[in-house]
C-alpha positions, 0 to 999 in steps of 0.5 A: 500501492498494495490494496491489502487493508485498503478499507482502513485507508484515511486521508486520500488514496494513491501514493499522492493521496489524490483520490478521496475515496476507494470508489474514486481510486477504483476507476483511476487505473482504467483511463490512466495512460500508463496503466490500462490506457482505456476510456471509461466509455470503452470499458463500460461498452465491453462489460455490457457485452458480457451476459454474466456481468449484466446478470450480476449488475441487475441482481445487485443494482437493479438494472442490467445496464453496466455504468461506470458509477456501478463499476467503481462501486463494485470494485471498491466493495470488493477491495474492502474485503481484502483484509489481512489479520491474525498475524503472529504480530497481532496475536503477540499484541493480544497477549500470546507471547509465544506468537513471535520468535525471540528474534522477531520480538527483539525486532518489535523492541527495535521497531518502537525504539532505535529503528524509529519505525513506530513514528510512521507505522503505528496502529493496527494497520501499521501506518499513520496514513500520513505523507512523508518525504523520506528521500526516495528518488532524491539521488536522481536528477529529476525526483518525483515530487509526489503529493506536491504535484497534487496540492502545490503546497511547498512543504509537500515536495517529495512526500508520499503516503506511508503504506501498511506493512502487512504481507510485505513479502508479496508487495515488492519491489519497495518504495513508491518507485520500486527502487529497493528490490528487497526488504533487506534493501529497505532496512539498509536505506533507512539505516543510512538515513535516506537521501538528503534533500531540503524537504527530508522529514525530520524523522529520517536520520542514520540509525546505526543498526547492527547486522543482528538488529537488521535481521531482527527487524526483518524477522518482525516484518515477516511476522506482520503477514496475516491470513485470508487476504490473498486473492486467487484468479478465476479459473476462466476469465470471460472471453474478449468480445 
C-alpha cells in the first residue's frame, strides 16, 4: 500500500490491517522473507556501524546506541510527514469551482452517484479505512483471503483495506495484488462488478458506465493529486559496512 497520508490511517495498517500502529508497521518489512528478508538484530548491528546514524540517534533519543525500538519510532515519524494536500479536488471542495475541469467535475458527480465510489472512498483522505471484499483475485484457483488470514473471522474472507486515492498516478499497479495495470483497468474492473464470490461486498455491482463517464472518472482521479508529498532519494547513500 501507499504510504501517502498514512498518518491518517485508522483501524490497522497493511492490506490486512495486522499492524496496530505505524511503529509496528515500520519494522515489518525488515524481517519479512518476501521483502527485506533481514533480521532486526542484523539491521540494528549494521546501523550501529554508521557514525552519522549514531550521531543522529544520540541527538534525538539521548543515546548513540541504535535500537530496533528507536528505528521504528524514527521511520514512523518520517512516514507521518508524507502528506498530500491542496489538490485541485481539495480546492474545489473548499469553494474554488474553477479548480476542477468540466470533465473532472462531472467525474465528481459520478463518484458520488452512479459510480458508487463514495461509499468506500469518503472523507478528506478518500477512504473509510474499512475492509472490503471487492472480488480481486477470486477469478483464480487460490485467492488471497486477506484479513481472514489475520482474524480468522468467516466474514473477513477476501477483505482488504480500502486505500486512499491520493496521487494515484504514482501507486500502480493497482489492487492489493497489482492485477490491474492502469487506472483505466481499475475503472473497468468496477464497471463490470468485480469477480463474483460468496463474500463479495454488497456494494460491488455492475455500474453501466459509458465511455464518456469512464473518462470523467479518470480525470477526477488525477485531480486527487496534491502537493509536497513526494520524497527524493538522498544524493549519496551510506556505504555498506
